[in-house]
VEXKOL-822755 format. One record per residue (C-alpha): residue in one letter; x, y, z; residue number from 1. Coordinates in nm, 3 decimals. Example, Ala and Ser with C-alpha at 12.3 -4.5 7.8 and 13.67 -1.06 7.14 Angstrom:
// residues 2
a | 1.230 | -0.450 | 0.780 | 1
s | 1.367 | -0.106 | 0.714 | 2
***
This chain:
// residues 412
m | 0.000 | 0.000 | 0.000 | 1
t | 0.149 | 0.334 | -0.107 | 2
s | 0.181 | 0.632 | 0.126 | 3
s | -0.101 | 0.822 | -0.049 | 4
t | -0.327 | 0.514 | -0.034 | 5
q | -0.258 | 0.477 | 0.339 | 6
k | -0.355 | 0.838 | 0.398 | 7
y | -0.677 | 0.792 | 0.199 | 8
h | -0.775 | 0.485 | 0.403 | 9
l | -0.707 | 0.667 | 0.729 | 10
l | -0.913 | 0.967 | 0.621 | 11
q | -1.205 | 0.733 | 0.544 | 12
n | -1.180 | 0.563 | 0.885 | 13
k | -1.438 | 0.731 | 1.112 | 14
e | -1.325 | 0.547 | 1.422 | 15
f | -0.968 | 0.664 | 1.369 | 16
k | -1.104 | 1.021 | 1.354 | 17
y | -1.287 | 0.962 | 1.684 | 18
f | -0.967 | 0.821 | 1.831 | 19
l | -0.770 | 1.131 | 1.723 | 20
s | -1.045 | 1.355 | 1.857 | 21
t | -1.028 | 1.181 | 2.193 | 22
r | -0.653 | 1.234 | 2.214 | 23
f | -0.682 | 1.591 | 2.081 | 24
f | -0.948 | 1.718 | 2.324 | 25
l | -0.802 | 1.536 | 2.622 | 26
t | -0.453 | 1.674 | 2.552 | 27
i | -0.574 | 2.033 | 2.514 | 28
g | -0.767 | 2.005 | 2.839 | 29
l | -0.480 | 1.852 | 3.036 | 30
q | -0.229 | 2.099 | 2.891 | 31
i | -0.447 | 2.393 | 2.999 | 32
q | -0.476 | 2.228 | 3.339 | 33
a | -0.097 | 2.182 | 3.366 | 34
v | -0.030 | 2.548 | 3.287 | 35
i | -0.279 | 2.693 | 3.533 | 36
i | -0.190 | 2.445 | 3.808 | 37
g | 0.181 | 2.516 | 3.767 | 38
w | 0.126 | 2.891 | 3.779 | 39
e | -0.117 | 2.872 | 4.073 | 40
v | 0.106 | 2.647 | 4.283 | 41
f | 0.412 | 2.863 | 4.221 | 42
k | 0.208 | 3.175 | 4.300 | 43
l | 0.102 | 3.022 | 4.632 | 44
t | 0.441 | 2.878 | 4.733 | 45
k | 0.713 | 3.069 | 4.542 | 46
d | 0.915 | 2.746 | 4.568 | 47
p | 1.049 | 2.567 | 4.254 | 48
l | 1.045 | 2.238 | 4.443 | 49
s | 0.666 | 2.264 | 4.470 | 50
l | 0.655 | 2.250 | 4.088 | 51
g | 0.863 | 1.933 | 4.093 | 52
l | 0.626 | 1.780 | 4.345 | 53
i | 0.339 | 1.823 | 4.097 | 54
g | 0.523 | 1.592 | 3.860 | 55
l | 0.607 | 1.346 | 4.136 | 56
a | 0.244 | 1.338 | 4.255 | 57
e | 0.138 | 1.224 | 3.907 | 58
a | 0.432 | 0.996 | 3.829 | 59
i | 0.421 | 0.778 | 4.140 | 60
p | 0.068 | 0.641 | 4.084 | 61
a | 0.115 | 0.620 | 3.705 | 62
i | 0.429 | 0.408 | 3.746 | 63
s | 0.276 | 0.200 | 4.024 | 64
v | -0.025 | 0.085 | 3.821 | 65
a | 0.132 | 0.079 | 3.473 | 66
l | 0.230 | -0.289 | 3.452 | 67
y | -0.103 | -0.407 | 3.592 | 68
a | -0.281 | -0.165 | 3.358 | 69
g | -0.095 | -0.315 | 3.061 | 70
h | -0.209 | -0.663 | 3.165 | 71
i | -0.569 | -0.543 | 3.200 | 72
a | -0.548 | -0.376 | 2.857 | 73
d | -0.445 | -0.706 | 2.699 | 74
v | -0.730 | -0.910 | 2.852 | 75
s | -1.016 | -0.656 | 2.868 | 76
s | -1.213 | -0.415 | 2.651 | 77
k | -0.977 | -0.130 | 2.568 | 78
r | -1.256 | 0.116 | 2.497 | 79
k | -1.404 | 0.050 | 2.840 | 80
i | -1.070 | 0.112 | 3.012 | 81
i | -1.010 | 0.436 | 2.822 | 82
s | -1.364 | 0.556 | 2.901 | 83
w | -1.314 | 0.479 | 3.269 | 84
s | -0.978 | 0.657 | 3.283 | 85
i | -1.106 | 0.970 | 3.108 | 86
s | -1.409 | 0.977 | 3.338 | 87
s | -1.174 | 0.963 | 3.637 | 88
m | -0.965 | 1.249 | 3.496 | 89
l | -1.286 | 1.448 | 3.449 | 90
l | -1.378 | 1.400 | 3.815 | 91
c | -1.029 | 1.514 | 3.918 | 92
s | -1.067 | 1.826 | 3.704 | 93
f | -1.394 | 1.900 | 3.882 | 94
g | -1.211 | 1.860 | 4.213 | 95
l | -0.936 | 2.099 | 4.105 | 96
l | -1.201 | 2.345 | 3.988 | 97
a | -1.363 | 2.335 | 4.331 | 98
f | -1.045 | 2.370 | 4.536 | 99
t | -0.903 | 2.658 | 4.331 | 100
s | -1.228 | 2.857 | 4.323 | 101
a | -1.276 | 3.190 | 4.496 | 102
y | -1.485 | 3.014 | 4.763 | 103
s | -1.204 | 2.774 | 4.852 | 104
q | -0.944 | 3.051 | 4.854 | 105
t | -1.161 | 3.235 | 5.107 | 106
h | -1.239 | 2.938 | 5.332 | 107
f | -0.920 | 2.728 | 5.314 | 108
s | -0.556 | 2.803 | 5.385 | 109
q | -0.299 | 2.815 | 5.106 | 110
s | -0.134 | 2.495 | 5.228 | 111
t | -0.468 | 2.312 | 5.228 | 112
i | -0.533 | 2.418 | 4.868 | 113
v | -0.185 | 2.309 | 4.758 | 114
y | -0.221 | 1.969 | 4.929 | 115
a | -0.564 | 1.925 | 4.769 | 116
i | -0.412 | 2.001 | 4.427 | 117
y | -0.144 | 1.737 | 4.486 | 118
g | -0.415 | 1.491 | 4.591 | 119
f | -0.623 | 1.533 | 4.275 | 120
i | -0.310 | 1.517 | 4.059 | 121
f | -0.223 | 1.189 | 4.235 | 122
l | -0.566 | 1.043 | 4.155 | 123
s | -0.540 | 1.168 | 3.798 | 124
g | -0.203 | 0.990 | 3.774 | 125
i | -0.372 | 0.657 | 3.849 | 126
a | -0.615 | 0.714 | 3.563 | 127
r | -0.330 | 0.817 | 3.334 | 128
g | -0.143 | 0.498 | 3.424 | 129
f | -0.433 | 0.299 | 3.275 | 130
n | -0.500 | 0.532 | 2.983 | 131
a | -0.151 | 0.542 | 2.828 | 132
p | -0.086 | 0.170 | 2.763 | 133
t | -0.448 | 0.109 | 2.667 | 134
g | -0.452 | 0.390 | 2.412 | 135
f | -0.135 | 0.254 | 2.250 | 136
a | -0.290 | -0.093 | 2.222 | 137
f | -0.629 | 0.038 | 2.106 | 138
l | -0.485 | 0.215 | 1.800 | 139
s | -0.383 | -0.117 | 1.641 | 140
q | -0.746 | -0.234 | 1.665 | 141
i | -0.881 | 0.072 | 1.488 | 142
v | -0.654 | 0.090 | 1.182 | 143
e | -0.519 | -0.170 | 0.940 | 144
k | -0.169 | -0.299 | 1.004 | 145
e | -0.044 | -0.157 | 0.672 | 146
t | -0.140 | 0.194 | 0.787 | 147
l | -0.016 | 0.157 | 1.146 | 148
t | 0.308 | 0.353 | 1.100 | 149
t | 0.128 | 0.644 | 0.933 | 150
a | -0.151 | 0.632 | 1.192 | 151
s | 0.105 | 0.635 | 1.473 | 152
t | 0.271 | 0.945 | 1.325 | 153
w | -0.066 | 1.118 | 1.285 | 154
n | -0.154 | 1.025 | 1.641 | 155
s | 0.168 | 1.184 | 1.767 | 156
s | 0.109 | 1.489 | 1.547 | 157
s | -0.242 | 1.530 | 1.686 | 158
w | -0.100 | 1.526 | 2.037 | 159
q | 0.163 | 1.786 | 1.948 | 160
i | -0.085 | 2.021 | 1.781 | 161
a | -0.307 | 1.998 | 2.088 | 162
a | -0.001 | 2.062 | 2.304 | 163
i | 0.052 | 2.389 | 2.114 | 164
i | -0.304 | 2.507 | 2.157 | 165
g | -0.344 | 2.395 | 2.518 | 166
p | -0.063 | 2.587 | 2.693 | 167
a | -0.116 | 2.906 | 2.492 | 168
l | -0.490 | 2.892 | 2.554 | 169
g | -0.433 | 2.812 | 2.921 | 170
g | -0.211 | 3.117 | 2.970 | 171
v | -0.459 | 3.346 | 2.796 | 172
l | -0.761 | 3.209 | 2.984 | 173
y | -0.587 | 3.235 | 3.320 | 174
a | -0.468 | 3.590 | 3.258 | 175
a | -0.794 | 3.715 | 3.105 | 176
f | -1.065 | 3.536 | 3.303 | 177
g | -0.903 | 3.374 | 3.607 | 178
i | -0.852 | 3.017 | 3.715 | 179
t | -1.219 | 2.919 | 3.752 | 180
i | -1.313 | 2.998 | 3.390 | 181
a | -0.994 | 2.826 | 3.274 | 182
f | -1.090 | 2.509 | 3.463 | 183
l | -1.440 | 2.519 | 3.316 | 184
f | -1.277 | 2.500 | 2.973 | 185
v | -1.080 | 2.198 | 3.095 | 186
v | -1.399 | 2.024 | 3.209 | 187
v | -1.570 | 2.087 | 2.873 | 188
l | -1.272 | 1.957 | 2.672 | 189
v | -1.229 | 1.640 | 2.879 | 190
s | -1.605 | 1.580 | 2.842 | 191
l | -1.568 | 1.606 | 2.463 | 192
a | -1.285 | 1.352 | 2.476 | 193
l | -1.507 | 1.112 | 2.670 | 194
t | -1.787 | 1.158 | 2.416 | 195
a | -1.554 | 1.090 | 2.122 | 196
v | -1.420 | 0.761 | 2.262 | 197
m | -1.774 | 0.639 | 2.334 | 198
l | -1.851 | 0.675 | 1.961 | 199
i | -1.597 | 0.399 | 1.884 | 200
k | -1.745 | 0.050 | 1.876 | 201
p | -1.611 | -0.204 | 2.129 | 202
k | -1.338 | -0.429 | 1.989 | 203
p | -1.256 | -0.795 | 2.052 | 204
v | -0.998 | -0.888 | 2.313 | 205
f | -0.679 | -1.036 | 2.165 | 206
a | -0.558 | -1.226 | 2.470 | 207
k | -0.739 | -1.430 | 2.733 | 208
m | -0.608 | -1.541 | 3.069 | 209
g | -0.466 | -1.893 | 3.039 | 210
d | -0.269 | -2.101 | 3.285 | 211
e | -0.028 | -1.815 | 3.355 | 212
n | -0.080 | -1.607 | 3.665 | 213
i | -0.073 | -1.227 | 3.656 | 214
t | 0.290 | -1.208 | 3.769 | 215
q | 0.404 | -1.433 | 3.485 | 216
r | 0.214 | -1.227 | 3.230 | 217
l | 0.357 | -0.902 | 3.361 | 218
l | 0.711 | -1.040 | 3.355 | 219
e | 0.657 | -1.161 | 2.999 | 220
g | 0.607 | -0.802 | 2.884 | 221
v | 0.914 | -0.682 | 3.075 | 222
r | 1.131 | -0.962 | 2.933 | 223
f | 1.014 | -0.886 | 2.580 | 224
v | 1.130 | -0.525 | 2.606 | 225
f | 1.461 | -0.607 | 2.774 | 226
n | 1.539 | -0.878 | 2.517 | 227
n | 1.474 | -0.642 | 2.226 | 228
k | 1.797 | -0.442 | 2.209 | 229
v | 1.669 | -0.182 | 1.963 | 230
m | 1.353 | -0.115 | 2.163 | 231
l | 1.541 | -0.106 | 2.493 | 232
s | 1.806 | 0.135 | 2.358 | 233
a | 1.546 | 0.374 | 2.214 | 234
i | 1.340 | 0.374 | 2.534 | 235
s | 1.644 | 0.416 | 2.760 | 236
l | 1.785 | 0.702 | 2.554 | 237
d | 1.455 | 0.888 | 2.567 | 238
l | 1.412 | 0.815 | 2.937 | 239
f | 1.741 | 0.962 | 3.053 | 240
s | 1.738 | 1.256 | 2.813 | 241
v | 1.393 | 1.366 | 2.935 | 242
l | 1.479 | 1.283 | 3.296 | 243
f | 1.775 | 1.520 | 3.299 | 244
g | 1.708 | 1.750 | 3.005 | 245
g | 1.350 | 1.863 | 3.056 | 246
a | 1.296 | 2.224 | 3.160 | 247
v | 0.916 | 2.237 | 3.133 | 248
a | 0.856 | 2.207 | 3.508 | 249
l | 1.065 | 2.518 | 3.573 | 250
l | 0.899 | 2.734 | 3.309 | 251
p | 0.686 | 2.919 | 3.570 | 252
v | 1.013 | 3.022 | 3.739 | 253
f | 1.164 | 3.143 | 3.411 | 254
a | 0.840 | 3.321 | 3.310 | 255
d | 0.808 | 3.495 | 3.646 | 256
e | 1.162 | 3.569 | 3.765 | 257
i | 1.402 | 3.550 | 3.468 | 258
l | 1.208 | 3.645 | 3.154 | 259
q | 0.936 | 3.836 | 3.346 | 260
v | 0.655 | 3.766 | 3.098 | 261
g | 0.372 | 3.655 | 3.330 | 262
a | 0.106 | 3.391 | 3.276 | 263
e | 0.058 | 3.476 | 2.906 | 264
g | 0.430 | 3.434 | 2.848 | 265
l | 0.423 | 3.104 | 3.036 | 266
g | 0.158 | 2.976 | 2.797 | 267
l | 0.374 | 3.071 | 2.499 | 268
l | 0.681 | 2.908 | 2.654 | 269
r | 0.483 | 2.588 | 2.712 | 270
a | 0.348 | 2.595 | 2.357 | 271
a | 0.676 | 2.666 | 2.175 | 272
p | 0.821 | 2.310 | 2.194 | 273
s | 0.493 | 2.161 | 2.071 | 274
l | 0.482 | 2.405 | 1.779 | 275
g | 0.828 | 2.292 | 1.671 | 276
a | 0.728 | 1.929 | 1.723 | 277
s | 0.402 | 1.949 | 1.528 | 278
i | 0.563 | 2.118 | 1.225 | 279
t | 0.839 | 1.857 | 1.227 | 280
m | 0.592 | 1.569 | 1.259 | 281
i | 0.381 | 1.697 | 0.970 | 282
w | 0.698 | 1.719 | 0.761 | 283
i | 0.798 | 1.365 | 0.864 | 284
s | 0.453 | 1.227 | 0.777 | 285
m | 0.493 | 1.352 | 0.417 | 286
r | 0.833 | 1.188 | 0.368 | 287
k | 0.951 | 0.831 | 0.328 | 288
p | 1.096 | 0.662 | 0.639 | 289
v | 1.462 | 0.744 | 0.696 | 290
s | 1.719 | 0.476 | 0.616 | 291
k | 1.892 | 0.484 | 0.956 | 292
p | 1.638 | 0.595 | 1.218 | 293
g | 1.862 | 0.495 | 1.510 | 294
v | 2.144 | 0.727 | 1.402 | 295
l | 1.898 | 1.010 | 1.346 | 296
l | 1.756 | 0.945 | 1.692 | 297
l | 2.100 | 0.995 | 1.851 | 298
y | 2.161 | 1.321 | 1.665 | 299
c | 1.821 | 1.461 | 1.757 | 300
v | 1.850 | 1.377 | 2.126 | 301
g | 2.190 | 1.547 | 2.120 | 302
g | 2.030 | 1.852 | 1.959 | 303
f | 1.767 | 1.850 | 2.234 | 304
g | 2.041 | 1.859 | 2.499 | 305
l | 2.209 | 2.157 | 2.331 | 306
c | 1.875 | 2.339 | 2.323 | 307
m | 1.829 | 2.290 | 2.696 | 308
i | 2.170 | 2.444 | 2.762 | 309
g | 2.084 | 2.738 | 2.535 | 310
f | 1.747 | 2.792 | 2.700 | 311
g | 1.899 | 2.789 | 3.047 | 312
l | 2.145 | 3.062 | 2.948 | 313
s | 1.897 | 3.282 | 2.758 | 314
t | 1.753 | 3.598 | 2.915 | 315
n | 1.559 | 3.709 | 2.605 | 316
i | 1.201 | 3.590 | 2.560 | 317
y | 1.225 | 3.569 | 2.180 | 318
l | 1.548 | 3.371 | 2.189 | 319
s | 1.403 | 3.144 | 2.457 | 320
l | 1.092 | 3.078 | 2.247 | 321
f | 1.306 | 2.997 | 1.942 | 322
i | 1.525 | 2.757 | 2.139 | 323
l | 1.222 | 2.582 | 2.286 | 324
f | 1.077 | 2.559 | 1.934 | 325
l | 1.395 | 2.380 | 1.820 | 326
s | 1.390 | 2.153 | 2.125 | 327
g | 1.041 | 2.039 | 2.032 | 328
a | 1.147 | 1.975 | 1.673 | 329
f | 1.435 | 1.753 | 1.788 | 330
d | 1.222 | 1.577 | 2.049 | 331
s | 0.944 | 1.500 | 1.802 | 332
v | 1.179 | 1.293 | 1.587 | 333
s | 1.261 | 1.086 | 1.892 | 334
v | 0.891 | 1.039 | 1.967 | 335
v | 0.811 | 0.927 | 1.610 | 336
i | 1.103 | 0.685 | 1.583 | 337
r | 1.041 | 0.529 | 1.923 | 338
g | 0.667 | 0.504 | 1.857 | 339
n | 0.723 | 0.331 | 1.523 | 340
i | 0.968 | 0.085 | 1.680 | 341
l | 0.714 | -0.006 | 1.947 | 342
q | 0.420 | -0.037 | 1.708 | 343
l | 0.606 | -0.244 | 1.448 | 344
q | 0.791 | -0.481 | 1.678 | 345
t | 0.524 | -0.557 | 1.939 | 346
p | 0.291 | -0.860 | 1.894 | 347
d | -0.079 | -0.778 | 1.913 | 348
h | -0.140 | -0.991 | 2.223 | 349
m | 0.133 | -0.806 | 2.418 | 350
r | 0.070 | -0.445 | 2.317 | 351
g | -0.079 | -0.343 | 2.651 | 352
r | 0.205 | -0.487 | 2.857 | 353
v | 0.484 | -0.358 | 2.631 | 354
s | 0.324 | -0.014 | 2.628 | 355
a | 0.304 | -0.033 | 3.007 | 356
v | 0.680 | -0.086 | 3.025 | 357
n | 0.719 | 0.210 | 2.791 | 358
t | 0.491 | 0.415 | 3.021 | 359
i | 0.711 | 0.333 | 3.319 | 360
f | 1.026 | 0.431 | 3.129 | 361
i | 0.898 | 0.721 | 2.917 | 362
g | 0.544 | 0.817 | 3.006 | 363
s | 0.639 | 0.916 | 3.359 | 364
s | 0.992 | 1.037 | 3.287 | 365
n | 0.853 | 1.388 | 3.227 | 366
e | 0.706 | 1.393 | 3.577 | 367
i | 1.010 | 1.233 | 3.743 | 368
g | 1.222 | 1.477 | 3.542 | 369
a | 1.005 | 1.758 | 3.675 | 370
f | 1.082 | 1.646 | 4.029 | 371
e | 1.454 | 1.621 | 3.949 | 372
s | 1.440 | 1.972 | 3.800 | 373
g | 1.264 | 2.105 | 4.109 | 374
v | 1.522 | 1.952 | 4.344 | 375
a | 1.812 | 2.071 | 4.128 | 376
a | 1.663 | 2.421 | 4.110 | 377
r | 1.624 | 2.430 | 4.488 | 378
l | 1.992 | 2.327 | 4.531 | 379
l | 2.161 | 2.499 | 4.233 | 380
g | 1.915 | 2.761 | 4.110 | 381
a | 1.689 | 2.745 | 3.804 | 382
v | 1.949 | 2.838 | 3.541 | 383
p | 2.233 | 2.607 | 3.659 | 384
s | 1.991 | 2.314 | 3.695 | 385
v | 1.871 | 2.345 | 3.333 | 386
v | 2.226 | 2.381 | 3.199 | 387
f | 2.336 | 2.081 | 3.407 | 388
g | 2.047 | 1.875 | 3.267 | 389
g | 2.137 | 1.962 | 2.909 | 390
g | 2.499 | 1.863 | 2.973 | 391
m | 2.389 | 1.529 | 3.120 | 392
t | 2.177 | 1.466 | 2.810 | 393
l | 2.482 | 1.510 | 2.587 | 394
l | 2.681 | 1.267 | 2.800 | 395
i | 2.400 | 1.010 | 2.775 | 396
v | 2.390 | 1.044 | 2.396 | 397
g | 2.766 | 0.991 | 2.379 | 398
y | 2.749 | 0.681 | 2.597 | 399
t | 2.455 | 0.536 | 2.400 | 400
s | 2.628 | 0.594 | 2.064 | 401
i | 2.918 | 0.379 | 2.187 | 402
k | 2.718 | 0.101 | 2.351 | 403
a | 2.396 | 0.071 | 2.145 | 404
k | 2.528 | -0.081 | 1.823 | 405
a | 2.197 | -0.248 | 1.739 | 406
l | 2.019 | 0.088 | 1.744 | 407
k | 2.266 | 0.247 | 1.504 | 408
v | 2.220 | -0.022 | 1.237 | 409
f | 1.844 | -0.060 | 1.285 | 410
k | 1.617 | -0.016 | 0.982 | 411
y | 1.234 | -0.019 | 0.962 | 412
***
């Protein structure tokens, strides 16, 4: 099937459109929520570590349930799991709306509000831990196998476009109308995501529980990833680069104290990487697959590390936006290559469990990286911590280029 034929088939697939709509609306809503929560918590605490704790509050439950969620995704209705997880996120958004309202700010102390925010983020992390591996597995049931690579790229592009709109919209809504109106937008968007996924028909379950117990099935998914050298190298490279190189958690500090651009500027800073990523992904989707994706992956992660160093040193808003734009462009290549490796090399009956391992490594590395950034910023300061993280990313790329020979010779 040619590339143009694949695109035609995908455009005719209504359920794939519903799937993209689910991801699109949910991402916009959660991105708006991340911006306003980050700004509100920093406004209440003036402590960069409190921003890192937001990431930790979401990562701990997501990691804790991920393997079990992958098992459940392989033996249960994936649409039902996704619907349940989005419904749970919706309830958490309602909770955040209530505890950040003017009423709560009048009747509760600042510390109580902050702890309540952490609590709802924790509960949302549990839902996310189920949603991520299930969504990965569900895509292969909606599209034909011949179109899976293109569908995976479009899926990533949809996420990136939503990640442009969400932060920018979140900053504008917060600055213009306040946190309550901004959260009402979040509630509406998550509700639209839930509606879209319910329009997809239930799909058959690939795997049934046999003689194996749950522990054996979970370990089977872990062993599969660790025995696949290409998959393991790609996941590990992305894990450590995001763990050390991410600066997103500290953007409220840069927006407030270094660049002095306020909530609107924070929204633009959050959106800039996704703008670079979405443009790059659209460009990638119109081209043939590269001959040596592993080598390109190493170069792009290295470019991401250099961007983090440049951003940490910048004191100009326009230069900072441009550097973050480039960082998103480099990072998007990593996302596409890793996503294609996972989709193409994972058997259908193990997709949930393999994606769960990926969630543990990658899906929560942003949040763990946010905590690392918060701790480093508390100890070193915001600028030195970002520069240090970029330097560590470059060291990781150098080490991987020497050790991961299978990744460098890998071809689709």
